[in-house]
N, CA, C and O atoms as a CHARMM CRD file, in Angstrom:
* protein
*
  200
    1    1 MET  N    111.66200  93.89300  96.74200 PROA 1      0.00000
    2    1 MET  CA   110.81900  94.54800  96.31000 PROA 1      0.00000
    3    1 MET  C    109.48500  94.62700  97.23200 PROA 1      0.00000
    4    1 MET  O    110.07500  94.45100  98.29900 PROA 1      0.00000
    5    2 SER  N    108.56200  94.71800  97.49100 PROA 2      0.00000
    6    2 SER  CA   108.61400  94.99500  98.83000 PROA 2      0.00000
    7    2 SER  C    106.83900  95.09700  98.75700 PROA 2      0.00000
    8    2 SER  O    106.34100  96.21800  98.86300 PROA 2      0.00000
    9    3 VAL  N    105.94700  93.90600  98.57600 PROA 3      0.00000
   10    3 VAL  CA   104.35600  94.31400  98.03400 PROA 3      0.00000
   11    3 VAL  C    103.69800  94.07100  99.25000 PROA 3      0.00000
   12    3 VAL  O    104.00500  93.25700 100.12200 PROA 3      0.00000
   13    4 VAL  N    102.53100  95.05500  99.21000 PROA 4      0.00000
   14    4 VAL  CA   101.63400  95.33900 100.32500 PROA 4      0.00000
   15    4 VAL  C    100.79200  93.88900 100.49300 PROA 4      0.00000
   16    4 VAL  O    100.87700  93.16100  99.50400 PROA 4      0.00000
   17    5 LYS  N    100.33800  93.59700 101.12800 PROA 5      0.00000
   18    5 LYS  CA    99.86900  92.53800 101.47100 PROA 5      0.00000
   19    5 LYS  C     98.05100  93.55800 100.89200 PROA 5      0.00000
   20    5 LYS  O     97.48300  94.54200 101.36400 PROA 5      0.00000
   21    6 GLY  N     97.78900  92.79400  99.91200 PROA 6      0.00000
   22    6 GLY  CA    96.26500  92.86800  99.19800 PROA 6      0.00000
   23    6 GLY  C     96.19400  94.13600  98.22800 PROA 6      0.00000
   24    6 GLY  O     95.16100  94.75200  97.96700 PROA 6      0.00000
   25    7 GLY  N     97.17700  94.35300  97.85100 PROA 7      0.00000
   26    7 GLY  CA    97.27000  95.25400  96.61300 PROA 7      0.00000
   27    7 GLY  C     98.33000  95.90700  96.99800 PROA 7      0.00000
   28    7 GLY  O     98.62300  96.06900  98.18200 PROA 7      0.00000
   29    8 VAL  N     99.27100  96.51700  95.61800 PROA 8      0.00000
   30    8 VAL  CA    99.99500  97.70400  95.22200 PROA 8      0.00000
   31    8 VAL  C     99.90200  98.50800  95.93800 PROA 8      0.00000
   32    8 VAL  O     99.06900  98.10500  96.75000 PROA 8      0.00000
   33    9 GLN  N    100.39600  99.98900  96.36900 PROA 9      0.00000
   34    9 GLN  CA    99.85300 101.09500  96.43300 PROA 9      0.00000
   35    9 GLN  C    100.28500 102.11700  94.90300 PROA 9      0.00000
   36    9 GLN  O    101.29600 101.77600  94.28800 PROA 9      0.00000
   37   10 CYS  N     99.49900 103.27400  94.41300 PROA 10     0.00000
   38   10 CYS  CA   100.60100 103.64200  93.58300 PROA 10     0.00000
   39   10 CYS  C    100.10300 104.57000  93.13300 PROA 10     0.00000
   40   10 CYS  O     98.94800 104.53300  92.70900 PROA 10     0.00000
   41   11 THR  N    101.11400 106.02700  93.09800 PROA 11     0.00000
   42   11 THR  CA   100.60700 107.69300  92.95500 PROA 11     0.00000
   43   11 THR  C    100.41700 107.79500  91.57300 PROA 11     0.00000
   44   11 THR  O    101.24000 107.23800  90.84600 PROA 11     0.00000
   45   12 ILE  N     99.04800 108.68700  90.85000 PROA 12     0.00000
   46   12 ILE  CA    99.60800 108.81200  90.41800 PROA 12     0.00000
   47   12 ILE  C     99.37200 110.63700  90.00900 PROA 12     0.00000
   48   12 ILE  O     98.22400 111.02200  90.23400 PROA 12     0.00000
   49   13 ASP  N    100.28800 111.65300  89.48400 PROA 13     0.00000
   50   13 ASP  CA   100.67500 112.78000  89.75300 PROA 13     0.00000
   51   13 ASP  C    100.72200 113.26100  88.57100 PROA 13     0.00000
   52   13 ASP  O    101.67200 112.95200  87.85300 PROA 13     0.00000
   53   14 PHE  N     99.59800 114.22200  88.04800 PROA 14     0.00000
   54   14 PHE  CA    98.74900 114.39100  87.08900 PROA 14     0.00000
   55   14 PHE  C     99.69200 115.84500  86.37400 PROA 14     0.00000
   56   14 PHE  O     99.47200 116.46800  85.33500 PROA 14     0.00000
   57   15 GLY  N    100.88700 116.04700  87.52400 PROA 15     0.00000
   58   15 GLY  CA   101.54900 117.74300  87.11800 PROA 15     0.00000
   59   15 GLY  C    100.75500 118.94700  87.71600 PROA 15     0.00000
   60   15 GLY  O    101.56800 119.69500  88.26000 PROA 15     0.00000
   61   16 ASP  N     99.77800 119.31200  87.80100 PROA 16     0.00000
   62   16 ASP  CA    98.66900 120.88800  87.83600 PROA 16     0.00000
   63   16 ASP  C     98.43800 120.59100  89.36400 PROA 16     0.00000
   64   16 ASP  O     97.90900 121.62400  89.77200 PROA 16     0.00000
   65   17 GLY  N     98.62000 119.25400  90.98700 PROA 17     0.00000
   66   17 GLY  CA    98.42200 119.25700  91.58800 PROA 17     0.00000
   67   17 GLY  C     97.23700 118.48200  91.88200 PROA 17     0.00000
   68   17 GLY  O     96.90200 118.34100  93.05800 PROA 17     0.00000
   69   18 ASP  N     96.63500 118.01800  91.03900 PROA 18     0.00000
   70   18 ASP  CA    95.52900 116.91700  91.55600 PROA 18     0.00000
   71   18 ASP  C     96.30500 115.88600  91.15000 PROA 18     0.00000
   72   18 ASP  O     96.89200 115.71700  90.08100 PROA 18     0.00000
   73   19 ILE  N     96.18000 114.59300  93.02900 PROA 19     0.00000
   74   19 ILE  CA    96.98900 113.10300  92.46800 PROA 19     0.00000
   75   19 ILE  C     96.54300 112.73100  93.35300 PROA 19     0.00000
   76   19 ILE  O     96.18900 113.12000  94.46500 PROA 19     0.00000
   77   20 LEU  N     96.59700 111.19300  92.29900 PROA 20     0.00000
   78   20 LEU  CA    95.23800 110.04100  92.75700 PROA 20     0.00000
   79   20 LEU  C     96.33400 109.17300  93.27000 PROA 20     0.00000
   80   20 LEU  O     97.50800 108.93900  92.98700 PROA 20     0.00000
   81   21 LEU  N     95.45900 108.80200  94.13500 PROA 21     0.00000
   82   21 LEU  CA    96.24500 107.31400  95.09400 PROA 21     0.00000
   83   21 LEU  C     95.32100 106.40200  94.89900 PROA 21     0.00000
   84   21 LEU  O     94.12100 106.35200  95.17100 PROA 21     0.00000
   85   22 THR  N     96.23100 105.52500  94.27000 PROA 22     0.00000
   86   22 THR  CA    95.08900 104.59500  93.92400 PROA 22     0.00000
   87   22 THR  C     95.44200 102.87600  94.91700 PROA 22     0.00000
   88   22 THR  O     96.40500 103.14700  95.63500 PROA 22     0.00000
   89   23 LYS  N     95.18600 101.93800  95.07500 PROA 23     0.00000
   90   23 LYS  CA    95.78000 100.58100  95.60400 PROA 23     0.00000
   91   23 LYS  C     95.03200  99.94900  94.39400 PROA 23     0.00000
   92   23 LYS  O     93.91100 100.04300  93.89500 PROA 23     0.00000
   93   24 VAL  N     96.45700  99.09400  94.10400 PROA 24     0.00000
   94   24 VAL  CA    95.73100  98.31600  92.98500 PROA 24     0.00000
   95   24 VAL  C     95.81800  96.48400  93.19100 PROA 24     0.00000
   96   24 VAL  O     96.74100  95.75400  92.83000 PROA 24     0.00000
   97   25 HSD  N     94.50900  96.08400  93.89900 PROA 25     0.00000
   98   25 HSD  CA    94.84400  94.73300  93.70800 PROA 25     0.00000
   99   25 HSD  C     94.43100  93.79300  92.97700 PROA 25     0.00000
  100   25 HSD  O     93.25700  93.60800  92.65900 PROA 25     0.00000
  101   26 SER  N     95.45100  93.08200  92.63600 PROA 26     0.00000
  102   26 SER  CA    96.00300  91.87100  91.41900 PROA 26     0.00000
  103   26 SER  C     97.69500  91.25000  92.24700 PROA 26     0.00000
  104   26 SER  O     98.43000  91.45300  93.21200 PROA 26     0.00000
  105   27 ASP  N     97.55000  90.45200  91.08800 PROA 27     0.00000
  106   27 ASP  CA    98.67700  89.09200  91.19200 PROA 27     0.00000
  107   27 ASP  C     99.96600  90.40500  90.97600 PROA 27     0.00000
  108   27 ASP  O    101.11100  90.16800  91.36100 PROA 27     0.00000
  109   28 LEU  N     99.68200  91.50000  90.45500 PROA 28     0.00000
  110   28 LEU  CA   100.96700  92.47500  90.19400 PROA 28     0.00000
  111   28 LEU  C    102.11100  92.49200  91.54100 PROA 28     0.00000
  112   28 LEU  O    101.72700  92.30100  92.69500 PROA 28     0.00000
  113   29 ASP  N    104.11700  92.85000  91.04900 PROA 29     0.00000
  114   29 ASP  CA   103.66700  93.49700  91.96200 PROA 29     0.00000
  115   29 ASP  C    103.93800  94.68800  91.88000 PROA 29     0.00000
  116   29 ASP  O    103.02600  95.21900  91.24500 PROA 29     0.00000
  117   30 ALA  N    104.92500  95.64600  92.25800 PROA 30     0.00000
  118   30 ALA  CA   104.67300  96.69700  92.33700 PROA 30     0.00000
  119   30 ALA  C    105.46600  98.18400  90.94500 PROA 30     0.00000
  120   30 ALA  O    105.32900  99.38000  90.69100 PROA 30     0.00000
  121   31 ALA  N    106.63400  96.39700  90.24600 PROA 31     0.00000
  122   31 ALA  CA   107.17100  97.25800  89.26800 PROA 31     0.00000
  123   31 ALA  C    105.69300  97.30600  87.94800 PROA 31     0.00000
  124   31 ALA  O    105.05900  98.10600  87.25900 PROA 31     0.00000
  125   32 ALA  N    105.80100  95.68200  88.30100 PROA 32     0.00000
  126   32 ALA  CA   104.34900  95.93600  87.03200 PROA 32     0.00000
  127   32 ALA  C    103.17600  96.54500  87.01200 PROA 32     0.00000
  128   32 ALA  O    102.60300  96.99900  86.02200 PROA 32     0.00000
  129   33 ALA  N    102.80100  96.55300  88.18000 PROA 33     0.00000
  130   33 ALA  CA   101.79400  97.30800  88.74000 PROA 33     0.00000
  131   33 ALA  C    102.02600  98.96900  87.82800 PROA 33     0.00000
  132   33 ALA  O    101.14700  99.18000  86.99300 PROA 33     0.00000
  133   34 GLU  N    103.00500  99.96000  87.94900 PROA 34     0.00000
  134   34 GLU  CA   103.34600 100.30400  87.83600 PROA 34     0.00000
  135   34 GLU  C    103.47900 100.63900  86.59900 PROA 34     0.00000
  136   34 GLU  O    103.41300 101.76800  86.11300 PROA 34     0.00000
  137   35 LYS  N    103.72300  99.36800  85.95100 PROA 35     0.00000
  138   35 LYS  CA   104.77100 100.14200  84.66600 PROA 35     0.00000
  139   35 LYS  C    103.11200 100.24100  83.27900 PROA 35     0.00000
  140   35 LYS  O    103.18100 100.80600  82.18800 PROA 35     0.00000
  141   36 ALA  N    101.59500  99.37100  83.95400 PROA 36     0.00000
  142   36 ALA  CA   101.14900  98.84300  83.36600 PROA 36     0.00000
  143   36 ALA  C    100.36600 100.29700  83.94700 PROA 36     0.00000
  144   36 ALA  O     99.34800 100.42700  83.26600 PROA 36     0.00000
  145   37 LEU  N    100.42400 100.90900  84.49100 PROA 37     0.00000
  146   37 LEU  CA    99.89600 102.06900  84.76300 PROA 37     0.00000
  147   37 LEU  C    100.03600 103.20800  83.86500 PROA 37     0.00000
  148   37 LEU  O     99.14400 103.85100  83.31100 PROA 37     0.00000
  149   38 LYS  N    101.90200 103.42400  83.78400 PROA 38     0.00000
  150   38 LYS  CA   102.87100 104.31700  83.50400 PROA 38     0.00000
  151   38 LYS  C    102.19000 104.29200  81.43500 PROA 38     0.00000
  152   38 LYS  O    102.14800 105.43200  80.97200 PROA 38     0.00000
  153   39 GLU  N    101.85700 103.43400  80.66900 PROA 39     0.00000
  154   39 GLU  CA   100.99900 102.54900  80.10100 PROA 39     0.00000
  155   39 GLU  C     99.63400 103.52500  79.78200 PROA 39     0.00000
  156   39 GLU  O     98.90900 104.21200  79.06300 PROA 39     0.00000
  157   40 SER  N     99.82500 103.21800  80.38400 PROA 40     0.00000
  158   40 SER  CA    97.43000 104.18500  80.55800 PROA 40     0.00000
  159   40 SER  C     97.80300 105.37800  80.29100 PROA 40     0.00000
  160   40 SER  O     97.35400 105.92200  79.28300 PROA 40     0.00000
  161   41 TYR  N     98.98600 106.25600  81.39300 PROA 41     0.00000
  162   41 TYR  CA    98.78000 107.52000  81.45900 PROA 41     0.00000
  163   41 TYR  C     99.76900 107.93700  81.44900 PROA 41     0.00000
  164   41 TYR  O    100.14700 108.67900  82.35500 PROA 41     0.00000
  165   42 GLN  N    100.79700 107.49400  80.06900 PROA 42     0.00000
  166   42 GLN  CA   101.57600 107.53600  79.75400 PROA 42     0.00000
  167   42 GLN  C    102.01700 109.32500  79.77700 PROA 42     0.00000
  168   42 GLN  O    102.80200 109.87600  80.54800 PROA 42     0.00000
  169   43 ASP  N    101.43700 109.76900  78.97300 PROA 43     0.00000
  170   43 ASP  CA   101.35800 111.43100  78.41300 PROA 43     0.00000
  171   43 ASP  C    100.23500 112.28300  79.28400 PROA 43     0.00000
  172   43 ASP  O     99.88600 113.34100  78.76100 PROA 43     0.00000
  173   44 ILE  N     99.68800 111.97200  80.43200 PROA 44     0.00000
  174   44 ILE  CA    98.90100 112.92400  81.21300 PROA 44     0.00000
  175   44 ILE  C     99.64100 112.81600  82.53500 PROA 44     0.00000
  176   44 ILE  O     99.56700 113.82100  83.24200 PROA 44     0.00000
  177   45 ALA  N    100.13900 112.08500  82.87000 PROA 45     0.00000
  178   45 ALA  CA   100.55800 111.91500  84.48700 PROA 45     0.00000
  179   45 ALA  C    102.39100 111.23200  84.72300 PROA 45     0.00000
  180   45 ALA  O    103.09100 110.98900  83.74100 PROA 45     0.00000
  181   46 SER  N    102.67700 111.11300  85.55100 PROA 46     0.00000
  182   46 SER  CA   103.54000 110.56200  86.36700 PROA 46     0.00000
  183   46 SER  C    103.44500 109.71800  87.50500 PROA 46     0.00000
  184   46 SER  O    102.84200 110.18200  88.47400 PROA 46     0.00000
  185   47 VAL  N    104.17800 107.93600  87.63200 PROA 47     0.00000
  186   47 VAL  CA   102.85700 107.24900  87.76900 PROA 47     0.00000
  187   47 VAL  C    104.26900 106.84400  89.03000 PROA 47     0.00000
  188   47 VAL  O    105.47100 106.78400  88.76800 PROA 47     0.00000
  189   48 SER  N    103.57600 106.61300  90.42400 PROA 48     0.00000
  190   48 SER  CA   104.72900 105.33600  91.26400 PROA 48     0.00000
  191   48 SER  C    103.73500 104.06700  91.76700 PROA 48     0.00000
  192   48 SER  O    102.50700 104.01000  91.81600 PROA 48     0.00000
  193   49 CYS  N    105.16700 102.68700  92.25800 PROA 49     0.00000
  194   49 CYS  CA   104.35800 102.44400  93.18200 PROA 49     0.00000
  195   49 CYS  C    105.05500 101.80800  93.51300 PROA 49     0.00000
  196   49 CYS  O    106.08700 101.47700  92.92800 PROA 49     0.00000
  197   50 SER  N    104.31800 101.15000  95.50100 PROA 50     0.00000
  198   50 SER  CA   105.83700 101.09400  96.26400 PROA 50     0.00000
  199   50 SER  C    104.32600  99.61600  96.62600 PROA 50     0.00000
  200   50 SER  O    104.54400  98.69000  97.40700 PROA 50     0.00000
């Protein structure tokens, strides 16, 4: 698992052509950041982090 220095890059896709790219500046690895965002957006968007 590679972690981008200074944060994790996440894509939040709302399924209607509206895609949000965000950098998560935290100590989380990509999997943990993705899990946290999926809980926040579980019903309205798909999330992937790298």
